[in-house]
matplotlib code that plots the C-alpha trace (Angstrom):
import matplotlib.pyplot as plt

x = [-12.8, -11.5, -8.7, -8.7, -8.0, -6.3, -6.2, -6.4, -9.6, -8.5, -5.9, -8.2, -8.1, -10.5, -13.4, -13.4, -14.4, -12.9, -9.8, -8.0, -4.3, -1.8, -1.1, -4.1, -4.8, -6.2, -7.1, -9.7, -10.5, -14.2, -15.2, -12.7, -9.0, -8.5, -6.1, -3.5, -1.7, 0.1, 3.8, 4.7, 2.0, 0.3, -3.1, -5.2, -5.2, -8.0, -10.6, -12.8, -15.6, -15.3, -13.2, -10.5, -10.0, -13.4, -15.0, -13.3, -12.7, -9.2, -7.0, -5.0, -1.9, -0.1, 3.6, 5.4, 8.7, 10.4, 12.7, 13.8, 17.1, 18.5, 19.4, 18.1, 16.3, 12.9, 10.1, 7.3, 3.8, 1.7, 2.2, 0.5, 1.7, 0.7, 0.7, -1.9, -4.1, -3.9, -6.2, -6.9, -3.4, -4.4, -1.0, 1.0, 3.0, 5.4, 5.4, 8.0, 5.9, 2.8, 4.6, 4.2, 6.5, 4.7, 3.2, 0.9, -1.4, -2.9, -1.4, -1.9, -0.3, -0.6, 3.1, 4.3, 6.8, 6.6, 7.9, 9.3, 7.7, 9.6, 8.6, 9.9, 8.7, 9.8, 9.2, 6.6, 9.3, 10.2, 13.7, 15.3, 13.5, 13.9, 13.8, 12.5, 12.0, 9.7, 10.9, 7.4, 7.1, 3.8, 2.8, 0.9, -2.8, -3.0, -4.0, -1.2, -0.7, 2.6, 4.2, 7.3, 9.0, 9.9, 11.1, 14.6, 17.2, 14.9, 16.5, 13.6, 15.1, 17.9, 18.7, 18.0, 18.8, 21.4, 19.1, 18.6, 15.9, 14.7, 14.6, 12.5, 10.1, 9.3, 8.0, 6.4, 4.5, 5.2, 4.8, 5.8, 5.2, 7.0, 8.8, 12.0, 11.9, 12.7, 15.7, 13.5, 11.1, 13.6, 13.5, 10.5, 7.6, 5.1, 2.5, 1.7, -1.3, -0.8, -3.7, -3.7, -6.0, -6.2, -3.1, -2.6, -0.2, 0.2, 2.5, 5.0, 4.4, 3.4, 0.7, -0.4, -1.2, -3.3, -5.2, -5.8, -7.0, -9.5, -10.7, -9.7, -7.4, -8.9, -9.7, -9.4, -12.3, -11.5]
y = [17.5, 14.4, 14.6, 12.9, 9.2, 7.7, 4.0, 0.7, -0.9, -4.4, -4.2, -3.2, -5.5, -4.1, -6.6, -10.3, -13.2, -13.5, -15.6, -16.3, -16.4, -13.5, -14.3, -12.8, -10.2, -6.9, -3.8, -1.9, 0.7, 0.2, 0.7, 3.4, 4.0, 0.6, 2.1, 3.0, 6.2, 9.3, 10.0, 9.9, 7.6, 10.2, 10.3, 8.0, 8.7, 10.6, 8.6, 9.1, 6.7, 7.2, 8.9, 6.2, 3.9, 2.9, 5.0, 3.0, 4.3, 5.5, 6.9, 10.1, 11.4, 14.7, 15.6, 18.9, 18.8, 21.7, 19.3, 17.2, 17.5, 16.6, 12.9, 12.6, 9.7, 9.2, 10.4, 8.1, 9.4, 6.5, 3.5, 0.4, -1.4, -4.5, -2.2, 0.0, -2.9, -1.8, -3.9, -6.1, -7.5, -9.2, -8.7, -9.6, -12.8, -15.0, -13.7, -16.4, -19.3, -17.7, -17.2, -13.4, -12.0, -8.9, -5.9, -3.8, -0.8, 2.2, 5.6, 9.2, 12.5, 16.2, 17.3, 19.1, 16.4, 12.7, 10.6, 7.1, 5.3, 3.6, 1.1, -0.4, -3.8, -4.6, -6.8, -6.0, -4.1, -2.2, -3.5, -4.9, -3.7, -4.1, -0.9, -1.1, 1.2, 0.9, 1.6, 3.0, 6.8, 8.2, 11.3, 14.1, 13.7, 10.3, 7.1, 4.6, 1.0, 0.5, -2.8, -3.9, -7.2, -8.5, -11.9, -12.8, -11.3, -8.8, -5.7, -3.7, -4.5, -1.9, -2.6, -5.1, -2.6, -4.7, -7.7, -10.8, -11.5, -14.5, -12.6, -9.8, -11.4, -14.3, -11.9, -8.8, -6.4, -2.9, -1.2, 2.2, 3.8, 6.9, 8.5, 9.8, 13.6, 15.2, 17.6, 20.5, 20.1, 19.3, 21.7, 23.6, 24.6, 22.5, 20.2, 17.3, 15.0, 11.3, 8.9, 5.1, 2.1, -1.6, -2.6, -6.2, -9.1, -11.6, -14.3, -13.6, -10.6, -12.8, -14.5, -11.1, -9.9, -13.0, -12.7, -9.0, -9.3, -11.9, -10.2, -13.2, -11.8, -13.0, -10.4, -11.0, -9.2, -7.1]
z = [3.8, 2.0, -0.5, -3.9, -3.9, -7.0, -6.4, -8.3, -7.0, -7.6, -4.9, -2.1, 0.9, 3.4, 3.9, 4.2, 6.6, 10.0, 10.6, 13.9, 12.9, 12.8, 9.1, 7.4, 10.1, 8.8, 10.7, 8.7, 11.4, 10.6, 14.2, 15.3, 15.8, 17.5, 20.1, 17.5, 18.7, 17.5, 16.9, 20.6, 21.9, 24.0, 22.2, 20.0, 16.3, 14.7, 12.9, 9.9, 9.1, 5.3, 2.8, 2.5, -0.5, -1.9, 0.9, 3.7, 7.2, 8.1, 10.9, 10.9, 12.7, 12.6, 12.9, 12.8, 10.8, 12.7, 14.7, 11.7, 10.0, 6.5, 6.7, 10.2, 11.9, 10.2, 12.4, 13.6, 12.7, 14.1, 16.3, 17.7, 20.8, 22.8, 25.9, 24.3, 23.3, 19.7, 17.5, 20.5, 20.0, 16.8, 15.2, 18.4, 18.4, 16.5, 12.9, 11.9, 12.9, 11.4, 8.0, 7.9, 5.3, 4.1, 5.9, 3.7, 4.1, 2.3, 3.1, 2.3, 3.3, 2.5, 2.4, -0.7, -1.6, -2.3, 0.7, 1.3, 4.2, 7.0, 9.7, 12.9, 14.2, 17.7, 20.7, 23.4, 25.4, 22.2, 21.9, 19.9, 16.8, 13.0, 10.8, 7.3, 4.4, 1.3, -2.2, -3.0, -3.1, -1.8, -3.7, -1.9, -1.4, -3.1, -1.5, -2.2, -1.3, 0.5, 1.6, 3.5, 2.8, 6.3, 5.3, 6.6, 4.3, 2.7, 1.4, 2.9, 6.4, 6.9, 10.6, 13.3, 16.1, 17.7, 17.8, 15.6, 13.1, 15.1, 18.4, 16.9, 14.6, 16.9, 19.4, 17.7, 20.0, 18.7, 15.3, 14.3, 10.9, 9.7, 6.7, 5.4, 5.4, 2.1, 2.3, 1.1, 4.0, 6.9, 9.8, 8.5, 10.7, 8.7, 10.3, 8.0, 8.2, 7.6, 6.9, 7.0, 6.6, 5.6, 7.7, 6.7, 7.5, 4.7, 3.1, 0.4, -1.9, -4.9, -2.8, -1.5, -5.0, -5.8, -2.6, -3.0, -6.6, -5.6, -2.4, -0.4, 2.3, 5.5, 8.2, 11.9, 13.5, 16.5]

ax = plt.figure().add_subplot(projection="3d")
ax.plot(x, y, z, "-o")
ax.set_aspect("equal")
plt.show()
């Protein structure tokens, strides 16, 4: 069963010509889960061939909130890793040289409260890693476009995990997506479902908007 999708169609970035660079890479999940995995990396994400924004394919992960605490570390709900072969390694490499400054994707969840999404971008050995948080709140059962500004000095980057910006973003191999647990839901025995599609790496936010509006974001085919 697919939940209602309330989205601005002009911002969809799901189909476009192939392009070989990291900057412009998009994972649309059109052919499957692309080796993206669940919260602890033990199984591949679920996959649906339709039901996403404008009928697009999407992936899904689940996470139970029983072990979470108020103000605790944000849980991861889905991840990609060079070691898994996620997206055939299309996002792996030197984001600084490639000019990647924005990570964007469509996201949906079925929790009863709106949530702020978090991310972690790390080297192939998963350390050091940069933690980020989005200012966009994702309401329940609504496809929402979320982006992280990962340019050096961005206020979205809240920690470099003991490393440096250069050491991390010149050698990206691991990605984790999660969320800040609302205080009203922390510690409850609730299993949430989290959906995602259209994961895209682009230049600065202003350029991203122009590309998306014109349907010109280039997709690296897996």
